[in-house]
Each structure stands twice: as structure tokens, then as C-alpha cells.
C-alpha positions as a printed NumPy array, in Angstrom:
array([[  66.735, -161.915,  -57.506],
       [  65.291, -159.19 ,  -55.313],
       [  65.655, -161.432,  -52.236],
       [  69.257, -162.179,  -53.223],
       [  70.029, -158.463,  -53.477],
       [  68.499, -157.846,  -50.06 ],
       [  70.575, -160.642,  -48.57 ],
       [  73.704, -159.287,  -50.232],
       [  73.067, -155.812,  -48.857],
       [  72.375, -157.244,  -45.397],
       [  75.552, -159.33 ,  -45.497],
       [  77.609, -156.314,  -46.539],
       [  76.094, -154.279,  -43.71 ],
       [  76.83 , -156.969,  -41.119],
       [  80.389, -157.355,  -42.353],
       [  80.983, -153.621,  -42.293],
       [  79.497, -153.424,  -38.793],
       [  81.767, -156.214,  -37.59 ],
       [  84.794, -154.524,  -39.155],
       [  83.845, -151.243,  -37.515],
       [  83.53 , -152.949,  -34.137],
       [  87.037, -154.35 ,  -34.534],
       [  88.613, -151.082,  -35.681],
       [  88.672, -148.716,  -32.713],
       [  89.124, -145.047,  -33.504],
       [  91.523, -143.01 ,  -31.382],
       [  89.764, -140.055,  -29.801],
       [  86.373, -141.639,  -30.379],
       [  86.737, -145.091,  -28.819],
       [  89.914, -144.691,  -26.809],
       [  92.689, -142.33 ,  -25.819],
       [  96.364, -143.154,  -25.322],
       [  97.854, -142.664,  -21.874],
       [ 101.259, -141.046,  -22.11 ],
       [ 103.228, -142.278,  -20.355],
       [ 101.704, -145.729,  -20.189],
       [ 101.057, -146.898,  -16.648],
       [ 102.618, -150.006,  -15.097],
       [ 100.378, -153.05 ,  -14.691],
       [ 100.299, -156.006,  -12.316],
       [ 100.199, -158.516,  -15.177],
       [ 102.928, -161.169,  -15.352],
       [ 105.45 , -160.802,  -18.206],
       [ 103.858, -161.527,  -21.567],
       [ 100.31 , -160.971,  -20.346],
       [  97.98 , -158.129,  -21.297],
       [  96.058, -156.496,  -18.469],
       [  92.56 , -155.022,  -18.591],
       [  91.869, -152.666,  -15.68 ],
       [  88.427, -151.45 ,  -14.663],
       [  87.974, -148.506,  -12.313],
       [  84.497, -148.561,  -10.756],
       [  82.284, -147.61 ,   -7.833],
       [  79.427, -149.742,   -6.533],
       [  77.198, -146.673,   -6.373],
       [  77.753, -145.712,  -10.015],
       [  74.706, -146.532,  -12.193],
       [  76.896, -146.597,  -15.305],
       [  79.175, -149.187,  -13.681],
       [  76.063, -151.216,  -12.868],
       [  74.91 , -151.099,  -16.501],
       [  78.369, -152.078,  -17.758],
       [  78.432, -155.241,  -15.627],
       [  76.726, -157.589,  -18.151],
       [  79.251, -156.677,  -20.871],
       [  82.124, -157.056,  -18.417],
       [  80.817, -160.438,  -17.307],
       [  80.692, -161.514,  -20.941],
       [  84.255, -160.287,  -21.39 ],
       [  85.448, -162.22 ,  -18.335],
       [  83.653, -165.375,  -19.416],
       [  85.728, -165.409,  -22.605],
       [  88.994, -163.955,  -21.3  ],
       [  92.011, -165.379,  -23.189],
       [  94.684, -167.124,  -21.133],
       [  97.211, -164.403,  -21.872],
       [  94.933, -161.633,  -20.549],
       [  94.454, -160.724,  -16.891],
       [  91.738, -158.553,  -15.378],
       [  92.047, -156.154,  -12.439],
       [  89.384, -154.112,  -10.682],
       [  90.315, -150.914,   -8.885],
       [  87.774, -148.827,   -6.954],
       [  87.386, -145.175,   -7.813],
       [  88.765, -142.988,   -5.049],
       [  86.725, -139.78 ,   -5.065],
       [  86.259, -138.875,   -1.383],
       [  82.545, -139.845,   -1.037],
       [  83.34 , -143.257,   -2.544],
       [  85.786, -144.355,    0.17 ],
       [  83.323, -146.641,    2.026],
       [  82.593, -148.494,   -1.215],
       [  86.302, -148.854,   -1.933],
       [  86.897, -150.285,    1.542],
       [  83.929, -152.62 ,    1.058],
       [  85.479, -153.925,   -2.153],
       [  88.901, -154.576,   -0.645],
       [  87.514, -156.162,    2.535],
       [  85.294, -158.558,    0.574],
       [  88.11 , -159.279,   -1.854],
       [  90.39 , -160.188,    1.074],
       [  87.693, -162.557,    2.343],
       [  87.356, -164.164,   -1.084],
       [  83.648, -163.362,   -1.434],
       [  83.599, -160.177,   -3.539],
       [  83.07 , -161.974,   -6.833],
       [  80.187, -164.012,   -5.382],
       [  78.467, -160.978,   -3.874],
       [  79.235, -158.39 ,   -6.535],
       [  75.986, -158.788,   -8.45 ],
       [  73.926, -158.77 ,   -5.257],
       [  75.636, -155.6  ,   -4.043],
       [  74.911, -153.808,   -7.322],
       [  71.291, -154.988,   -7.252],
       [  70.824, -153.968,   -3.615],
       [  72.101, -150.477,   -4.426],
       [  70.514, -149.871,   -7.829],
       [  67.43 , -152.103,   -7.957],
       [  65.986, -152.727,   -4.483],
       [  67.793, -149.722,   -2.969],
       [  68.193, -151.733,    0.237],
       [  71.849, -150.741,    0.602],
       [  73.772, -147.489,    0.275],
       [  77.421, -147.618,   -0.818],
       [  78.162, -144.755,    1.574],
       [  76.435, -146.135,    4.684],
       [  79.302, -148.189,    6.066],
       [  77.462, -148.792,    9.347],
       [  74.936, -150.886,    7.405],
       [  77.497, -153.115,    5.68 ],
       [  78.01 , -155.753,    8.444],
       [  74.291, -156.433,    8.96 ],
       [  73.598, -156.657,    5.221],
       [  76.558, -158.964,    4.675],
       [  75.593, -161.11 ,    7.652],
       [  72.324, -161.896,    5.867],
       [  74.417, -163.093,    2.911],
       [  76.363, -165.599,    4.964],
       [  79.408, -163.406,    5.618],
       [  80.997, -163.352,    9.079],
       [  80.095, -159.77 ,   10.077],
       [  82.706, -159.553,   12.835],
       [  85.492, -160.782,   10.582],
       [  84.367, -158.375,    7.864],
       [  84.39 , -155.418,   10.28 ],
       [  87.904, -156.28 ,   11.45 ],
       [  89.233, -156.526,    7.9  ],
       [  87.325, -153.4  ,    6.831],
       [  89.206, -151.405,    9.479],
       [  92.549, -153.138,    8.94 ],
       [  95.891, -151.643,    7.995],
       [  95.957, -153.945,    4.965],
       [  92.784, -152.385,    3.528],
       [  94.083, -148.906,    4.291],
       [  97.28 , -149.708,    2.39 ],
       [  95.251, -150.916,   -0.596],
       [  93.231, -147.694,   -0.52 ],
       [  96.437, -145.69 ,   -0.744],
       [  97.581, -147.788,   -3.683],
       [  94.184, -147.374,   -5.373],
       [  94.46 , -143.593,   -4.965],
       [  97.877, -143.687,   -6.649],
       [  96.466, -145.758,   -9.519],
       [  93.516, -143.407,   -9.97 ],
       [  95.919, -140.484,  -10.204],
       [  98.4  , -142.249,  -12.496],
       [  95.697, -143.438,  -14.885],
       [  94.038, -140.013,  -14.896],
       [  90.701, -141.329,  -13.642],
       [  88.162, -138.52 ,  -13.297],
       [  85.012, -140.606,  -13.855],
       [  83.881, -144.214,  -13.665],
       [  83.52 , -146.689,  -15.153],
       [  86.912, -146.454,  -16.793],
       [  88.475, -149.349,  -18.685],
       [  92.158, -149.353,  -19.627],
       [  93.97 , -151.951,  -21.727],
       [  97.558, -152.699,  -20.747],
       [  98.005, -149.416,  -18.89 ],
       [  97.971, -147.577,  -22.211],
       [  94.616, -147.546,  -24.004],
       [  91.767, -145.924,  -22.083],
       [  88.284, -146.421,  -23.491],
       [  86.159, -143.325,  -24.   ],
       [  82.893, -143.643,  -22.053],
       [  82.661, -147.462,  -22.177],
       [  79.235, -147.535,  -20.527],
       [  77.717, -145.682,  -23.491],
       [  78.997, -148.231,  -26.016],
       [  76.68 , -151.008,  -27.192],
       [  77.939, -154.266,  -25.648],
       [  79.118, -155.627,  -29.017],
       [  81.097, -152.488,  -29.703],
       [  82.592, -152.471,  -26.206],
       [  83.728, -156.079,  -26.571],
       [  85.05 , -155.467,  -30.077],
       [  87.037, -152.401,  -29.049],
       [  88.547, -154.21 ,  -26.058],
       [  89.445, -157.226,  -28.224],
       [  91.119, -155.015,  -30.821],
       [  93.108, -153.101,  -28.206],
       [  94.151, -156.355,  -26.52 ],
       [  95.413, -157.597,  -29.894],
       [  97.376, -154.38 ,  -30.349],
       [  98.84 , -154.623,  -26.842],
       [  99.787, -158.242,  -27.531],
       [ 101.869, -157.18 ,  -30.507],
       [ 103.502, -154.417,  -28.486],
       [ 104.353, -156.835,  -25.687],
       [ 106.023, -159.093,  -28.228],
       [ 108.316, -156.249,  -29.303],
       [ 109.588, -155.546,  -25.788]])
């Protein structure tokens, strides 16, 4: 009987924890952007946007939870990364867009974070070092340098700056669901809570999309 009671208490605790994870609290877990910001998602899709900087240790620590989120992303949800645009972060933002244009950012993302935060063999602000480091990773250094300096990347930087301003980004990482629900300090949330809050806000955004 005593074991049964313990199991009952444990079950109740787990259920309450799960319910808490799926019931985000405004002001504690998220804030509402007013007005909501436009997204790049196709009609009927919910967009999750992450603002980040390669040099941010909190962004680095959020990566495992984000990777778990992306591995289980529903078909009606899209994901967009936007670099933070504080002035010292510009080289990292250009690095992101150049690698994205080359189709290798996703493959190298983990290695870039590790080189910056673990081995400290790369600085996100030392743009002169980017081509040599990337060349060792199988990237055409000359092609990268050309794209890095291109008008296309410059245009994307301008757009990123507009998005940072519109979404009210003053720190990274920042995660926003459907241009409306901005998580409060996502890097400080336990991974289960982060995933639960995002799932709940996606479900809410889904309902709102259906009413449009």
C-alpha cells in the first residue's frame, strides 16, 4: 500500500509537471508582440523564428533543444534563423548568410559553435580568419569570400536589421512563434519546458491561423 501511494504521488507529480510544461504563462514564459510581425511562412503555416549569434554562449547552449525541436517539426510549421544585428556581431551575421547561400551552413553550424565555444579556435568577429578555417572544412574559400562580400549578403543584412528592430530584439537567443509570441529567456528554460512552451504556442498560433 505504501508503494502504491508513492507511485500515485509520483504519477500526479509527473502529470502536473507535463501540464505545466504545456501551459505557458504570459509574462513568465512569453510576451505578446503588438503588433504581430509578418513572417515568411506560406499561408496556413506557423513560423518559428530564432534570432542568434554564433558568439553567444546562450545560443550555443540552446542548440541541443533547438535540434530536438527541428527533428520533430510538424509539416505545418516552418523554421527561420535570423542573425542578431548588434554592431560587433556583423561578421557573424555575414558568415551565416554566406554559408547559407552556399548551402553548407546547416552542415557546419555545430562545428562553428564548437570552434568558438569549446576549442576557441575561431572568433566570430575575426572575419579575416573565416576563409582559412572554412577551407579546412572543405569549403571553397575563394567562393566563400566572394559571396561574403556580395551585394546579396549585404541586402540580407539590411533585412535582418529590419527584422531585429521589428521584433524588438535586444538580446539573443530570442525565439518567436508566428511573429507574435516571444519566449522569455529561452536559454534559461529546461529543454523539456522550452519544447513544451513552443509546442503550446504553436498550437495557439495554429488556431489563430484557422480564424483568418
